[in-house]
DRENDO-1510 file (C-alpha; in Angstrom, 1 decimal, always signed):
<recs>
REC; n; res; u; v; w
REC; 1; MET; +103.0; +162.6; +154.3 .
REC; 2; SER; +101.2; +160.4; +156.8 .
REC; 3; ASN; +104.4; +158.4; +157.1 .
REC; 4; ILE; +106.4; +160.7; +158.4 .
REC; 5; ILE; +107.5; +158.9; +162.0 .
REC; 6; ASP; +107.9; +154.9; +162.3 .
REC; 7; TRP; +106.3; +153.6; +165.1 .
REC; 8; LYS; +108.3; +151.8; +167.9 .
REC; 9; GLY; +106.4; +151.2; +170.6 .
REC; 10; THR; +104.8; +152.9; +174.0 .
REC; 11; ILE; +105.6; +153.1; +177.4 .
REC; 12; LYS; +103.5; +153.3; +180.2 .
REC; 13; ILE; +103.9; +156.3; +182.3 .
REC; 14; PRO; +102.2; +156.3; +186.0 .
REC; 15; GLY; +99.8; +158.7; +186.9 .
REC; 16; ARG; +100.4; +161.4; +189.1 .
REC; 17; GLU; +98.2; +162.6; +192.1 .
REC; 18; ASP; +99.1; +165.5; +193.0 .
REC; 19; PRO; +99.8; +168.3; +190.8 .
REC; 20; PHE; +103.0; +169.1; +189.2 .
REC; 21; VAL; +105.5; +172.3; +189.8 .
REC; 22; TYR; +108.1; +172.6; +187.8 .
REC; 23; LYS; +111.1; +174.4; +189.7 .
REC; 24; SER; +114.6; +174.9; +188.6 .
REC; 25; ARG; +117.3; +174.5; +190.7 .
REC; 26; ASP; +119.8; +176.5; +187.9 .
REC; 27; PRO; +122.3; +178.8; +189.3 .
REC; 28; PHE; +121.1; +181.2; +186.8 .
REC; 29; PRO; +117.9; +180.5; +185.7 .
REC; 30; GLU; +117.8; +183.5; +183.2 .
REC; 31; LEU; +120.4; +182.3; +180.9 .
REC; 32; ASP; +118.7; +178.8; +180.7 .
REC; 33; PRO; +115.4; +179.1; +177.6 .
REC; 34; PHE; +113.9; +176.0; +179.4 .
REC; 35; VAL; +113.7; +177.3; +182.8 .
REC; 36; ILE; +112.6; +180.7; +181.2 .
REC; 37; PHE; +108.9; +178.9; +180.1 .
REC; 38; PHE; +108.8; +175.8; +182.2 .
REC; 39; HIS; +109.3; +177.2; +185.6 .
REC; 40; GLY; +106.3; +177.7; +188.1 .
REC; 41; LYS; +104.7; +175.3; +184.9 .
REC; 42; VAL; +101.4; +174.1; +187.2 .
REC; 43; GLU; +100.3; +170.2; +185.7 .
REC; 44; MET; +97.7; +168.7; +187.5 .
REC; 45; PRO; +97.3; +165.6; +188.3 .
REC; 46; TYR; +96.4; +162.6; +185.9 .
REC; 47; SER; +96.0; +158.4; +185.7 .
REC; 48; GLU; +98.3; +156.6; +183.3 .
REC; 49; GLN; +98.8; +157.0; +180.3 .
REC; 50; ASN; +101.0; +155.6; +177.7 .
REC; 51; LEU; +103.1; +157.3; +175.2 .
REC; 52; ARG; +104.4; +156.1; +171.7 .
REC; 53; TYR; +107.5; +157.2; +170.5 .
REC; 54; GLY; +108.8; +156.8; +166.7 .
REC; 55; ASN; +111.5; +157.8; +164.6 .
REC; 56; LEU; +110.8; +160.7; +161.7 .
REC; 57; THR; +111.3; +159.3; +158.2 .
REC; 58; ASP; +111.2; +162.9; +156.9 .
REC; 59; VAL; +114.1; +164.9; +156.2 .
REC; 60; ASP; +112.0; +168.1; +155.3 .
REC; 61; CYS; +109.3; +168.7; +158.0 .
REC; 62; GLY; +109.4; +170.6; +161.0 .
REC; 63; SER; +107.7; +170.7; +164.3 .
REC; 64; ASN; +104.1; +172.9; +162.3 .
REC; 65; CYS; +104.7; +170.0; +159.8 .
REC; 66; ILE; +104.8; +166.8; +162.7 .
REC; 67; ILE; +102.1; +168.5; +164.9 .
REC; 68; GLN; +99.8; +169.3; +161.8 .
REC; 69; THR; +100.1; +165.3; +160.6 .
REC; 70; LEU; +99.8; +163.7; +163.8 .
REC; 71; GLY; +96.0; +165.7; +164.6 .
REC; 72; GLY; +96.8; +168.9; +166.1 .
REC; 73; GLU; +98.7; +170.3; +169.1 .
REC; 74; ASP; +95.7; +168.6; +171.5 .
REC; 75; VAL; +97.0; +165.1; +170.2 .
REC; 76; VAL; +100.8; +165.8; +170.4 .
REC; 77; GLU; +100.6; +167.5; +174.2 .
REC; 78; THR; +103.1; +166.2; +176.4 .
REC; 79; LYS; +103.7; +167.1; +180.0 .
REC; 80; VAL; +107.2; +167.8; +181.6 .
REC; 81; SER; +106.4; +165.5; +184.5 .
REC; 82; MET; +106.3; +163.0; +181.8 .
REC; 83; LEU; +109.9; +163.7; +180.2 .
REC; 84; PHE; +111.5; +164.2; +183.8 .
REC; 85; TYR; +109.8; +160.8; +184.1 .
REC; 86; LEU; +111.3; +159.5; +181.6 .
REC; 87; ILE; +115.5; +160.7; +182.3 .
REC; 88; ARG; +114.8; +159.7; +185.6 .
REC; 89; LYS; +113.3; +156.0; +184.8 .
REC; 90; GLN; +116.0; +155.3; +181.8 .
REC; 91; ASN; +119.2; +156.8; +183.8 .
REC; 92; GLU; +118.1; +154.2; +187.1 .
REC; 93; GLU; +117.6; +151.6; +184.4 .
REC; 94; LYS; +120.5; +151.6; +181.9 .
REC; 95; LYS; +117.6; +151.3; +179.5 .
REC; 96; GLY; +114.6; +152.7; +177.9 .
REC; 97; PRO; +113.4; +154.4; +174.4 .
REC; 98; LEU; +115.2; +157.6; +174.8 .
REC; 99; LEU; +117.9; +157.7; +172.3 .
REC; 100; LYS; +121.3; +157.9; +173.7 .
REC; 101; ASN; +123.4; +158.1; +170.2 .
REC; 102; GLY; +123.0; +161.9; +169.7 .
REC; 103; PHE; +119.8; +161.5; +167.5 .
REC; 104; TYR; +117.2; +164.1; +169.2 .
REC; 105; ASN; +113.9; +163.0; +171.6 .
REC; 106; LEU; +111.6; +165.5; +170.6 .
REC; 107; PHE; +108.5; +166.4; +173.3 .
REC; 108; PHE; +105.5; +168.5; +172.2 .
REC; 109; ILE; +104.8; +170.9; +175.5 .
REC; 110; LYS; +102.9; +173.6; +175.9 .
REC; 111; ASN; +105.0; +176.1; +178.2 .
REC; 112; SER; +103.7; +178.3; +181.3 .
REC; 113; ASN; +101.4; +180.6; +179.2 .
REC; 114; GLY; +100.2; +178.4; +177.3 .
REC; 115; ASP; +102.4; +178.0; +174.3 .
REC; 116; MET; +103.3; +174.8; +172.4 .
REC; 117; CYS; +107.2; +174.7; +172.2 .
REC; 118; VAL; +109.2; +171.9; +171.1 .
REC; 119; VAL; +111.8; +170.6; +174.2 .
REC; 120; ASN; +114.5; +168.1; +172.4 .
REC; 121; ILE; +116.7; +166.2; +174.3 .
REC; 122; ARG; +120.6; +165.0; +172.9 .
REC; 123; PHE; +122.7; +162.4; +175.2 .
REC; 124; LEU; +126.1; +162.9; +173.6 .
REC; 125; GLU; +128.2; +160.1; +174.4 .
REC; 126; VAL; +131.8; +162.1; +176.4 .
REC; 127; LYS; +135.0; +160.0; +176.2 .
REC; 128; ARG; +137.5; +162.4; +178.4 .
REC; 129; THR; +141.3; +160.9; +179.2 .
REC; 130; SER; +143.8; +162.8; +181.9 .
REC; 131; SER; +147.1; +162.0; +183.4 .
REC; 132; ILE; +145.1; +160.4; +186.2 .
REC; 133; ASP; +142.5; +158.7; +184.7 .
REC; 134; SER; +139.9; +158.0; +181.7 .
REC; 135; PHE; +136.6; +157.8; +181.4 .
REC; 136; ASN; +133.3; +157.7; +179.0 .
REC; 137; ARG; +130.3; +159.5; +180.4 .
REC; 138; SER; +126.6; +160.9; +178.8 .
REC; 139; GLU; +125.8; +164.3; +178.8 .
REC; 140; MET; +122.4; +165.1; +178.6 .
REC; 141; ASP; +121.4; +168.8; +176.5 .
REC; 142; VAL; +118.3; +169.9; +176.6 .
REC; 143; GLU; +117.2; +172.4; +174.0 .
REC; 144; LEU; +114.0; +174.7; +173.7 .
REC; 145; VAL; +112.9; +175.5; +170.1 .
REC; 146; GLN; +109.1; +177.4; +169.6 .
REC; 147; LYS; +107.2; +175.5; +167.7 .
REC; 148; GLU; +106.7; +178.3; +164.8 .
REC; 149; GLY; +110.8; +178.0; +164.0 .
REC; 150; GLN; +112.0; +177.6; +160.8 .
REC; 151; TYR; +114.2; +174.4; +162.1 .
REC; 152; LEU; +113.5; +171.0; +160.3 .
REC; 153; TRP; +114.2; +167.9; +162.3 .
REC; 154; ASN; +116.6; +165.1; +160.7 .
REC; 155; PRO; +115.8; +161.6; +160.6 .
REC; 156; GLY; +116.0; +158.9; +162.9 .
REC; 157; ALA; +115.0; +162.1; +165.8 .
REC; 158; ARG; +112.7; +160.2; +167.9 .
REC; 159; ILE; +108.7; +161.5; +168.7 .
REC; 160; PHE; +106.8; +161.1; +171.8 .
REC; 161; ILE; +102.9; +161.6; +171.8 .
REC; 162; PRO; +99.9; +160.2; +174.0 .
REC; 163; SER; +98.8; +156.7; +172.5 .
REC; 164; ARG; +95.5; +157.4; +171.4 .
REC; 165; LYS; +92.5; +155.2; +172.7 .
REC; 166; LYS; +90.8; +152.8; +170.8 .
</recs>
């Protein structure tokens, strides 16, 4: 079971000198589980870090299986600010480690209460055609799953965790 992830690489996340506070701009925050669980979350400054990423190879692996196989919550925990950094960077550069082919990008992040949650982000290609124009656009779907959920992740889902210092 130790080979449940095919590691693909690492990416540098710049450090933060100031605390990060997540505040939603959503006009209906009570309808969005991500906002409910993370609104007001404060993350303390941190130094530059590397996130390791790879693709899940085992179809029968849920969130707890991934967390335990990789060494526990302390090993897999990433931060909301790191997630936002990756999304912003990839949108600006149009390339990066986030999968944009409909597969999930999984991040293990503790919510405002300190409970581990799985945040999965999926980019979907949307094709629209009208009498005026047609266009393709990538839409982002963000979903929050409780760690204890029974959801089994599909092979090919991309996992992001901090790199261990050797």
